[in-house]
N, C-alpha and C positions, 0 to 999 in steps of 0.2 A: 504494500500500500504506500503510495506517495502522498506527501503532505501538500495541501493547497496553500495559496498565498495567505489565506485567512487563518491558517493554523496558529495555535498559541501554545506557549509553554505553561501558561497559568490560566486555564479556563475555569469556569464554574461547572462543577459536576452535579448532575442530578442522580441521586441514588434511588433507582426505581426497582429495587429487588422485590419488593412486595406489592408493586403497583398492579401486577396481573394476578394477584392471589384471589382465589374465589372466596376465601374466608374474610368476613368483614374486618376492617381495620380496627374497629373497637374491640373485637374479640382478640385479635392479635396483640393489641396494646395491653389488655388485661393479662394475656398469657405471658408476654415477655416481662411485664412489670412484676408478676408473681415470681418468675424465674430469677429476675435480678434481685428482688428483695430476699428471696430464699437463699440466693448465693451470698449476699452480704451477711445475712443472719448466720448461715452455716460456717462460713470462713472466719468471721469475726469471733464467733463463739469458740471455734477451735483454737484460734490464736490466743484468746484470753485464757482458755483452759490450760494450754501448754505453758503460758507465761506464769499463771497463778499457782498451779499444782507442782510442787517439788518432785513428785513421783514421775512426772513427765519431762524432767530435765535431763533427757538422754539424747544422744546424737540422732536417733531415728526421729524423735519428736521435734528436735531442733530443725531438721530438714523439712519435716511436715509443716511446721510453722512457716518456713520460708516458702513452701509450695502454696500454702493458703494465701499468703501475701501477694504472690504472683498472680494467683487466680482472681483475687480481688481487682488487681490492676487490669488483667486481661478482659474481664467482663465489663469493667467501667469504661474502657476505651471504646467499646462498640455499643453496648446496650442502651445507655442513656440517650445517645444520639438517635438510635433506632426508635426509641419511644417518642422522641420529639417529632421525627419524620413521619411516624404513623398517624400523628394528629395534624399533619400539615399537607396542604395541597401542592406545596412547592418544596420538596425535600432536597434543597441545594446545599452544597458545601464548596467553598472556594478552594482553589488548588493548594494554597499554603496550608490550610487546615486539613485538607485531605492527606497531604504528605506527612503532616505532623501525626495524624491518626495512624497512618501506615507505619511510621517509625515506632511509635509506642506499642502498636499491636504486634509488630514483628519482634521488638525487644522482649516484651512479656512472653510471647508465644515460644520463641526459641529458648529463652531461659527456662520456661516450663519443661520443655523436652529434656534439657540438660540436667535439671534438678531431679527429674524422674530417673534418669540414668544414674545419678549419684546415689539415689535411694536404693537402686538395685545393688550397687557396690556395698552399701551399708548392710543390706540383708545378707549378701554373700559373706561378709566378714562375721556377722553375728551368728550365722548358722554353720559355716565351714571352719571358722577359727574362733570359737566363743571365748577361749581362755585369753586371747589377746585383743578381744573386741574393744574393751575400754581403753587400752593403750593405743591401738591403731586409729579407731574412729573417735578421736577426742574432739572437743569443741573447737579447738584451734584449726584442726584439719577441716572440719565441716564448714567453718567460716571461710577458710581459704577456697574450698571447692565452690561454695556459693558465690564468692566474689569472682572467681575465675569464670563461672557460668555467665555472670552478668557481663564481664569484659568481652568474652567471646561473642555473646549475643549482640552487644552494642556494636562491635566491629563488623560483624556480619550484616547487621541492619544498615549501618552507614554505607557499606558497599552497595547494597541494593537501592538505597535512597539516592546515592550518587549516580547510579545507572539510570534511575528514573528522571532525574533533573533535565537531561538534554532532550527528552522526548517531547513531541508535539501532539496536540489533539485538535481536531477540526470540530468546531461547534456549529450549532444552528445559527439562525439569523440573530438570535439574542446572545450568542457566544457561549451557550451551555452545551455540555457533552453528556449524553445519557450513559449511565453505568447500570447494567442490570444486576445490581448487587445491593446489599444493605449497609456496606461500609467500604472503605477504600482498600480493597485487597489487591494482591499482586496481579493475578490472572485477568480480572476485569479491566484493570488499568492498561495492561499490555494489549489486550484484545481491542480496546477502543482507540489506541494510539495509531496515528498515521505514519509514525517513524519506523525505521528498521529496528526490531526488537530482538534480533538474533543474539546479541551480546547479553541481553537480559535473560533470555531462555537458557543460554549456555551457562550463565552464572547460577541459575536455579538448579540445573542438572549436575553441574560439576561441583562448585563450591557448596551449594545447598545440599546436594546429595552426599558429599563427604561429611558435612556437618551432621546429617541424619544417620549416615552409615556408622560413624564412630560410636555414638550413644547406643544405637541398635545392637552393634556388635558387643558392646560392654554388657548390655542387658541380657542378650542371648547367652553369652559365655557365663555370666554370673548365675543365671538360673539353670544352665546345664550342670554346673558344679553343685548348685544348691540341690537340684533334683537327685544327683548321684549321692550326695551326702544324706539326704532324707531317706533314700532307699536302704542305706546301710545302717540306719538307726535300729536298735534291737527291739524296741517296743512299738506297738501300733499307736498307742496314745502319743508317744513322742513324735512319730511321723505325722500324725494329724495336727498336733500343736505347731510343728515347724511349718507344715504346708499352709496352715491357716494364717500365719503371720505374713505369708507372701501372696495369698490369694487376692486380697484387695489391691495390692500393688500391680499384680499381673493384669487384673481387670482394667485398671485405668491405663496401663501401658498399651494394651491392645486397642482400647477405645481411642486414645489420643493419637498414637502413631498411625493407626489405620486410616483415620479421617485425613490426617495431614498428607500421607502418601497418596491417598485418593485424589486430593485436590491439586497438589503441587508437582507430583512426579509421574503423572501420566502425560503422554503427548497431548498438546492442546486440542487436536482434532478428535480425541477419543473420550473426552468428558464434556457433557453439556453444561450449560449455565445453570439449569435447574438442579442438576446433580451437585454442582459446586455449591449452590446455595444451601442445600440440605446438609452437606458435609460441613460447611462453614458454621451453620447453626449448631451442629454437634460439638465442635471444638471451641467455639466462642461463648456459647451459652450453657450447653448441657454438661460439658466436662468440668468447668469451674463450679457448677452447681453440684455435680455428683461427687467430686473429690472429698469434701468434708464429711458427707453422709456415708460414703463407702468406707472411709477409714475409721469413722467413729462407730458406726453400727456393727462393724466386724471386729472391734478392738475393745477388749475388756478394760484396759487401762483408761482409755478415754471415757468410756461409759461410767467407770468408777469415779473418775474425776468430776464428771457432770453431776452424778448423784451427790457427791460430797459438797459441791458448790450449791446445789439446790437445798440440801439439808442446812447448810450454813445460812442461806437466805431465809429459811423458815425460822431458824433460831433467832436471828437478828430482828425479824419482824415481830 
């Protein structure tokens, strides 16, 4: 696609992802408002519980608190704007704000995948080398791994933002560009551009693919060793207890990585815009909502901390 003379680096984008939805916008608004409020409640509760209860001051919960903070940011980058646009007849976003949203969405999203990989490493050490767990997975190492995840994520995001800046988009008579999506995501921006996007696509598959392959390999290797260790445990109760500590993590790993690979690592011609929308809703809205509930409902320590907090509240009242 070649750019016309009226192409612009900084158009106004119309986010029309739900404009063709058969469901009334009022119902979609209530649905996403409920999801967002539940996400805030679940993640804030988990953060406060881990910070308040000394029994949860272990490396695993330190990482889980970091994941909940990231999930709060990931949902806040996209859902409040979606709620505003569902009540508007003109869901516009200027280019500068669009790229800002893209930056923070990518930064939170990539950090999310890296922290989940670090949590797999934590489970590997806890199950395969329990005698040295406290020595290896100390708070200093966890803090360094979280900081490294943020640094890698921000560098990765700045690369892709830098590749978007030279692109042009051709708008209509009013200078607006239609994006069939509910936020400024990578694929819709590239599809709508009139510029040559081969370098962007190459960066997604090579640099982005490498960034996904590393954490995926760490997760697969960690859980392969964990599985072998669990099978060697002498008692059935020990095997069940060890497997249960990893079940919630594996659930969210499959959910998050599966939707990301579906959206970003298929050839552009093989995934439709509607499929992209569904997958995007899953990892921008459902995953941040599910994380605190999956980890807490399947975790006796977190449920115990919540009961102690509720009892303390009743005594104080």
